[in-house]
Structure formats: C-alpha cells, structure tokens
C-alpha positions as CSV (number, residue, x, y, z in Angstrom):
1,X,-21.6,-26.3,-0.3
2,X,-20.0,-22.7,-0.5
3,X,-21.4,-20.0,1.6
4,X,-24.0,-17.8,0.4
5,X,-22.8,-14.3,1.2
6,X,-25.2,-11.5,2.1
7,X,-24.5,-7.9,0.4
8,X,-25.5,-4.6,1.5
9,X,-25.6,-1.8,-1.4
10,X,-24.7,1.9,-0.1
11,X,-25.5,4.2,-2.9
12,X,-28.1,3.2,-5.4
13,X,-27.1,5.5,-8.2
14,X,-25.0,4.9,-12.0
15,X,-22.5,3.2,-11.0
16,X,-24.4,1.0,-8.7
17,X,-26.9,0.2,-11.6
18,X,-24.5,0.2,-14.4
19,X,-22.0,-1.9,-13.1
20,X,-22.0,-3.5,-9.6
21,X,-26.0,-4.5,-9.2
22,X,-26.0,-6.4,-12.5
23,X,-22.5,-8.3,-12.4
24,X,-23.2,-9.3,-8.7
25,X,-26.7,-10.5,-9.7
26,X,-25.0,-12.9,-11.9
27,X,-23.2,-14.8,-9.3
28,X,-24.8,-17.8,-7.4
29,X,-23.2,-17.6,-4.2
30,X,-24.1,-14.2,-3.3
31,X,-27.2,-12.4,-2.6
32,X,-28.3,-8.7,-2.6
33,X,-30.4,-8.3,0.7
34,X,-29.9,-4.5,1.5
35,X,-29.8,-1.2,-0.5
36,X,-29.4,2.5,1.1
37,X,-29.6,5.7,-0.5
38,X,-30.3,9.2,0.4
39,X,-33.1,8.9,-2.4
40,X,-35.1,6.5,-1.1
41,X,-36.9,6.0,-4.3
42,X,-33.6,4.9,-5.8
43,X,-32.9,2.4,-3.1
44,X,-36.6,0.8,-3.7
45,X,-35.9,0.6,-7.7
46,X,-32.7,-1.0,-7.0
47,X,-34.4,-3.5,-4.6
48,X,-37.1,-4.4,-6.7
49,X,-34.9,-5.3,-9.7
50,X,-31.7,-7.0,-7.9
51,X,-33.0,-8.0,-4.2
52,X,-33.9,-11.2,-2.8
53,X,-37.6,-11.4,-1.6
54,X,-36.7,-10.0,1.9
55,X,-34.2,-7.2,0.6
56,X,-34.7,-4.0,3.1
57,X,-34.3,-0.4,1.9
58,X,-32.7,2.6,3.8
59,X,-31.7,6.1,3.6
60,X,-29.3,6.0,6.7
61,X,-26.3,3.3,5.8
62,X,-25.4,3.4,9.6
63,X,-28.9,1.4,10.3
64,X,-28.1,-0.7,7.6
65,X,-24.8,-1.5,9.1
66,X,-27.0,-2.9,12.3
67,X,-27.6,-5.6,10.3
68,X,-25.3,-8.5,11.5
69,X,-26.3,-10.9,8.9
70,X,-25.0,-8.8,6.0
71,X,-21.3,-10.0,5.2
72,X,-20.3,-7.5,2.7
73,X,-21.0,-3.8,1.7
74,X,-20.3,-1.9,-1.4
75,X,-19.8,1.7,-1.1
76,X,-20.8,3.4,-4.3
77,X,-21.3,7.2,-3.3
78,X,-19.4,10.5,-4.2
79,X,-16.0,10.7,-3.3
80,X,-16.5,12.6,-0.6
81,X,-18.3,10.1,1.9
82,X,-15.9,7.0,0.9
83,X,-13.9,7.1,3.6
84,X,-16.5,7.6,6.2
85,X,-18.6,4.9,5.4
86,X,-16.3,2.2,4.6
87,X,-14.6,2.8,7.7
88,X,-18.0,2.6,9.7
89,X,-18.7,-0.7,7.7
90,X,-15.3,-2.3,8.4
91,X,-15.7,-1.4,12.1
92,X,-19.3,-3.2,12.0
93,X,-17.5,-6.4,10.7
94,X,-17.9,-6.1,7.4
95,X,-15.8,-6.7,4.0
96,X,-16.0,-3.7,1.7
97,X,-15.8,-2.9,-1.9
98,X,-15.4,0.8,-2.2
99,X,-15.8,2.2,-5.9
100,X,-12.8,4.3,-7.0
101,X,-11.1,6.8,-6.2
102,X,-10.5,5.0,-2.5
103,X,-11.0,8.4,-0.8
104,X,-11.0,12.2,-1.7
105,X,-8.0,12.6,0.5
106,X,-4.4,10.4,0.6
107,X,-5.2,10.8,4.9
108,X,-8.8,9.1,4.3
109,X,-7.5,6.5,2.2
110,X,-4.7,5.8,4.9
111,X,-7.3,5.6,7.7
112,X,-9.4,2.9,5.0
113,X,-6.0,1.0,5.1
114,X,-5.3,0.9,8.8
115,X,-8.9,0.0,9.7
116,X,-9.2,-2.9,7.3
117,X,-5.6,-4.1,8.7
118,X,-7.1,-3.6,12.5
119,X,-10.4,-5.2,12.0
120,X,-8.8,-8.3,9.8
121,X,-11.5,-7.4,7.4
122,X,-10.8,-7.2,3.6
123,X,-11.1,-4.2,1.5
124,X,-10.8,-3.4,-2.1
125,X,-11.0,-0.5,-4.4
126,X,-13.1,-0.6,-7.8
127,X,-10.5,-0.5,-10.3
128,X,-12.1,-2.6,-12.7
129,X,-10.4,-1.7,-16.0
130,X,-7.4,-4.1,-14.2
131,X,-9.9,-7.2,-15.2
132,X,-10.1,-6.3,-19.1
133,X,-9.1,-9.1,-21.2
134,X,-6.0,-6.8,-22.9
135,X,-5.1,-5.7,-18.9
136,X,-4.6,-9.0,-17.9
137,X,-2.7,-10.2,-20.8
138,X,-0.3,-7.5,-20.4
139,X,0.0,-8.2,-16.7
140,X,1.3,-11.5,-17.5
141,X,3.9,-10.0,-20.0
142,X,5.0,-8.1,-17.5
143,X,4.9,-10.7,-15.0
144,X,7.1,-12.7,-17.4
145,X,9.6,-10.3,-17.7
146,X,9.3,-9.7,-21.3
147,X,9.5,-6.4,-21.3
148,X,12.6,-6.0,-18.8
149,X,12.6,-3.5,-16.6
150,X,10.1,-0.7,-17.1
151,X,11.5,2.8,-16.6
152,X,9.2,4.6,-18.9
153,X,5.3,5.0,-19.0
154,X,2.5,6.9,-20.2
155,X,-0.6,6.7,-18.2
156,X,-3.7,7.7,-20.8
157,X,-7.3,9.1,-20.1
158,X,-8.3,11.3,-22.6
159,X,-11.6,12.4,-23.7
160,X,-12.3,15.1,-26.3
161,X,-15.8,16.1,-25.5
162,X,-17.1,13.8,-22.7
163,X,-17.8,16.0,-19.3
164,X,-20.2,13.8,-17.1
165,X,-23.3,16.6,-16.8
166,X,-25.2,14.6,-14.2
167,X,-24.7,13.9,-10.6
168,X,-21.7,15.7,-8.5
169,X,-19.0,14.9,-10.9
170,X,-18.9,18.5,-11.5
171,X,-18.6,19.7,-7.8
172,X,-15.1,19.9,-6.6
173,X,-16.2,19.6,-2.9
174,X,-18.3,16.2,-3.0
175,X,-15.6,14.7,-6.0
176,X,-12.3,16.2,-4.9
177,X,-11.4,17.0,-8.5
178,X,-12.3,16.4,-12.1
179,X,-11.0,14.3,-15.3
180,X,-7.8,13.2,-13.1
181,X,-9.4,11.9,-9.7
182,X,-12.3,10.3,-12.2
183,X,-10.9,8.7,-15.0
184,X,-7.1,9.5,-14.5
185,X,-7.2,7.5,-11.6
186,X,-8.1,4.8,-13.6
187,X,-5.2,5.0,-15.9
188,X,-2.3,5.3,-13.1
189,X,-4.1,2.2,-11.2
190,X,-3.6,0.5,-14.6
191,X,0.3,1.8,-14.9
192,X,1.6,0.9,-11.2
193,X,0.2,-2.4,-11.7
194,X,1.8,-3.4,-14.6
195,X,5.1,-1.8,-13.5
196,X,4.5,-3.4,-10.1
197,X,6.2,-0.2,-8.8
198,X,4.2,1.4,-5.6
199,X,7.0,3.8,-4.5
200,X,7.0,7.4,-5.9
201,X,9.4,9.9,-5.1
202,X,8.3,13.2,-6.6
203,X,5.5,14.6,-8.8
204,X,4.8,17.7,-10.9
205,X,1.1,18.4,-12.1
206,X,-0.6,21.2,-14.0
207,X,-4.6,21.7,-14.1
208,X,-6.6,23.7,-16.5
209,X,-10.1,25.2,-16.6
210,X,-9.8,26.2,-20.4
211,X,-12.8,24.8,-22.0
212,X,-15.0,24.2,-18.8
213,X,-15.6,28.1,-19.1
214,X,-17.1,28.1,-22.4
215,X,-20.7,28.3,-23.2
216,X,-22.7,25.9,-25.0
217,X,-19.9,23.7,-25.7
218,X,-20.2,20.2,-27.6
219,X,-20.5,17.7,-25.5
220,X,-21.6,13.9,-25.7
221,X,-23.7,14.2,-22.3
222,X,-25.1,17.5,-23.2
223,X,-24.1,21.2,-22.2
224,X,-22.5,22.2,-18.5
225,X,-23.2,25.4,-16.6
226,X,-19.7,26.8,-16.3
227,X,-20.9,28.3,-13.0
228,X,-21.1,25.0,-11.5
229,X,-18.2,23.4,-13.2
230,X,-15.8,24.0,-10.2
231,X,-13.3,20.9,-11.2
232,X,-10.6,20.9,-13.8
233,X,-11.4,20.0,-17.5
234,X,-7.7,18.9,-18.0
235,X,-4.8,17.7,-15.4
236,X,-1.3,16.2,-16.3
237,X,1.5,15.3,-14.5
238,X,4.7,13.5,-13.9
239,X,5.7,10.9,-11.8
240,X,9.1,9.9,-10.7
241,X,9.3,6.8,-8.9
242,X,12.3,6.0,-6.1
243,X,14.0,3.5,-8.7
244,X,14.3,6.3,-10.9
245,X,11.2,5.0,-13.2
246,X,9.1,8.1,-14.7
247,X,5.4,8.0,-15.7
248,X,3.3,10.6,-17.3
249,X,0.3,10.9,-16.8
250,X,-2.7,12.9,-19.2
251,X,-6.7,13.1,-17.9
252,X,-9.0,15.1,-19.6
253,X,-12.9,15.3,-19.8
254,X,-12.6,18.0,-22.9
255,X,-9.9,18.7,-24.8
256,X,-9.1,19.7,-28.3
257,X,-7.4,16.6,-29.7
258,X,-8.2,13.6,-32.1
259,X,-5.8,11.3,-29.6
260,X,-8.0,9.8,-27.8
261,X,-7.5,7.0,-24.8
262,X,-9.2,6.5,-21.7
263,X,-7.9,3.8,-18.9
264,X,-4.8,2.5,-20.7
265,X,-1.2,2.8,-20.4
266,X,2.1,2.1,-22.9
267,X,5.0,0.5,-21.0
268,X,8.9,1.1,-22.3
269,X,11.3,-1.4,-20.7
270,X,14.7,-2.7,-21.0
271,X,13.8,-5.3,-23.1
272,X,11.1,-4.3,-25.1
273,X,7.5,-2.1,-24.8
274,X,4.1,-2.3,-25.1
275,X,0.8,-0.5,-25.4
276,X,-2.7,-0.7,-24.9
277,X,-3.5,1.8,-28.0
278,X,-4.0,-0.1,-31.3
279,X,-4.0,-3.8,-29.9
280,X,-3.7,-6.8,-31.8
281,X,-6.7,-9.4,-32.6
282,X,-6.0,-12.7,-30.7
283,X,-9.1,-14.8,-30.5
284,X,-10.9,-12.4,-32.3
285,X,-10.2,-9.4,-29.5
286,X,-8.2,-6.7,-29.0
287,X,-4.7,-7.0,-27.1
288,X,-2.0,-4.8,-26.6
289,X,0.7,-4.3,-28.9
290,X,4.3,-5.9,-27.8
291,X,7.6,-4.1,-29.1
292,X,11.1,-6.5,-28.9
293,X,14.3,-4.8,-29.0
294,X,14.1,-6.1,-33.1
295,X,11.4,-3.5,-33.5
296,X,8.7,-6.8,-34.0
297,X,5.3,-7.1,-33.4
298,X,4.6,-10.4,-31.1
299,X,1.4,-11.2,-29.6
300,X,2.3,-14.7,-27.4
301,X,-0.4,-16.8,-26.0
302,X,-3.3,-15.8,-23.8
303,X,-3.4,-18.5,-21.0
304,X,-6.4,-17.1,-19.4
305,X,-8.6,-16.9,-22.3
306,X,-11.0,-20.0,-22.6
307,X,-13.0,-18.5,-25.5
308,X,-15.9,-17.6,-23.1
309,X,-16.8,-13.7,-23.1
310,X,-16.7,-12.1,-19.9
311,X,-17.0,-8.7,-19.1
312,X,-14.4,-6.9,-16.8
313,X,-17.0,-6.2,-14.0
314,X,-18.3,-9.6,-13.8
315,X,-14.6,-10.9,-13.5
316,X,-14.1,-8.0,-10.8
317,X,-16.9,-8.9,-8.9
318,X,-16.3,-12.6,-9.1
319,X,-12.5,-12.6,-8.2
320,X,-13.8,-10.2,-5.2
321,X,-16.1,-12.8,-3.7
322,X,-13.4,-15.4,-4.4
323,X,-10.9,-13.7,-2.5
324,X,-13.3,-13.3,0.8
325,X,-14.2,-17.2,0.1
326,X,-10.7,-17.8,-0.1
327,X,-9.3,-15.9,2.6
328,X,-6.8,-14.4,0.2
329,X,-6.0,-10.7,-0.9
330,X,-8.1,-9.2,-3.4
331,X,-6.7,-8.4,-6.8
332,X,-6.8,-4.3,-6.1
333,X,-5.4,-4.2,-2.5
334,X,-5.8,-1.2,-0.3
335,X,-2.2,-0.6,0.4
336,X,-1.9,-0.1,-3.6
337,X,-5.0,2.0,-4.0
338,X,-3.8,4.2,-1.2
339,X,-0.4,4.8,-3.6
340,X,-2.9,6.1,-6.3
341,X,-4.5,8.4,-4.0
342,X,-1.1,9.8,-2.7
343,X,0.0,10.7,-6.1
344,X,-3.3,12.0,-7.0
345,X,-3.6,14.5,-4.1
346,X,0.6,15.4,-4.8
347,X,-0.5,16.2,-8.5
348,X,-3.3,18.9,-7.2
349,X,-1.0,20.0,-4.9
350,X,1.7,20.7,-7.4
351,X,-0.7,22.2,-9.7
352,X,-2.1,24.8,-7.0
353,X,1.5,25.6,-5.8
354,X,3.7,25.3,-9.2
355,X,6.0,23.6,-7.3
356,X,7.1,19.8,-7.1
357,X,5.8,17.5,-4.2
358,X,8.2,15.3,-2.7
359,X,6.3,11.8,-1.3
360,X,7.8,10.2,2.2
C-alpha cells in the first residue's frame, strides 16, 4: 500500500483555490491536513472545503511547520515571502512546492536551491504550463531532435487588457515586478525547457508604464488605480545564451495590440521550427505547428495521449507527488527555476540602467 502524504497549505488565496487545492483533492494518496493564511477566515474556508476531518487552521506558518506529521508544504503566498517560507519548510524537514516565480530576487532563489540540496528535501516551482498537452507534445519533438539546434526562440506573454487588479499584483514591494515576473516567467520557463538551455550570457531589457498611468482604462478585471499601479505594464527583453542562441521575450498585461498569446513559445532550429500560437488539432486538441526545411506542416504522433482528458494542474500535482514517492527529480527542478529568476532580475536591472547585463 502506498504512503498517504500529509500536506500543509500556506497561503489560501486565489492560486490555492483555483489550482492547488482542487487538483490535490483529486489525488488518492494525499490528504490536506493544515491550512495557513494571514486572513484566518480564508484558511478556515479552505479547510472546510478541502481538509480532512482533523484539518488544522493557522495564521502563523511557523506554528504549522512544528507539526512533524506533515510531509509536504505548498507555499502559495506573495512573491516576497516565497523564499522565507520555503526555506523554513525545507529546514523543518518538509518537501516543498512553491508557486512561481521561485522568489522575488535571484539571491533568495539561490538560497532556496542551496537549502534543498543541503536538507535533501525536494523542491519544485509551480510552472504548470509545462504540463499542458501541447507543451508535452512539443517537448517530445524537441527531445527527439526534430528541430535540430534551436538557435532562435520567442517567449510570448501578451494580454491586451487583462491587468489583475486584486491582491498585491500591482505592488512592486510585494511582487518584485509586474507582467514580466507574473506571466513572462511562464513563457520564459517554457522556452528554456524546450531548448534545454540554461546558460544565459547577457540580457537587455526594457519596461514601460504607459497604459498603467491612464485613468478609467478598459480592463477585463475592472479599473485600476494609477497611484497604486507601481509595477510595469509591459516588459520586453533579449537573452543571449552562452552557446549563441537568442531568446526574445515579450510580456504585458495591457498593450495596444491584437496579437495576444500567453505562456507560449516559438522555436527556430537548424532542422525545423515550431510554435504554440495556432496549433494543429490532434485527437480533438490543439497542438503545436511544426515546420520542416521543406516548409510543410506535420503533426507526428502523441505518445502520451490516451484519450483521457487531464488538466495541466492535475498532471502537475500528480507528477510532483510521484517524484516524492519514487525519489526522483521533479519535472521542474530548482536549478532550472533559479535560472529563470536570474534572467528576470537581469532584465529588470537592464531596464533600470539602460545597459546590458552580463551573467556569470
């Protein structure tokens, strides 16, 4: 009989209720036993909806971590507390899934990575877009070498008018940035993963506060207060890798464009190319377009597809628990997520200084 893993949730807001809790509750070998939030009513509601019969509620995460029966912690708080809580959880002997981005700063992300290595506990970051069916298909294509050497790529994270006006999304102190660190991080993670290239050399970035300064701007999630919109509304960058490959990154919550794509990438290689923008339909689902040197579209097979629909967050949680159960690396390793944080921070630094930033 497989072990029943006991999970504690720290942060019971939108990402917990929209992604982690529903997906975890569908797994048979886990039980949700502890819930913590600075707004205790949120923790209580999550416990009522998803907790086991003896689920406990906390307002102080340090008290939750004292429960030695808890195996796994999910850190679902604002970016500025990711490192503090994740490190404390690892030190307390827990495996940790932390929501993206890994941390507010690259230095904090590095501390998380080093703590996981030292304690021997598993750490992963919530880059759930890797687990979409189109992402898994394209990853197979890349691993099979069908695109050859991928030397140019684009990371897409563009919304026309979809600024998240709730919580602390617009607070630079809490989040560390706007769309670049929020949704650009997903697109960058996907792109690096497809290329299997985690050695950046130099980055050049720009950020903008154009539409965020406007009063009563149209927005899918209601108007924003320009005085409280302290993060960028758009950010763009170029990343050159040590092997010479180039990545162009685009991210925005509000941009005057009709070319809208989020958490997608386009790849150009020596043998072919692919993009996730307008996919072919395989088994009733949309998958990536592939381009050969003969400029043909081809689809190939989908080895992982068994006809059963499974949403990306469900796959993500299942794979995470399997990594613990089978004592193997999680799909998203801390080393990979750290490189994403390095690049994001360098892009922000470049935007502030107007100079390229070289990475060791």
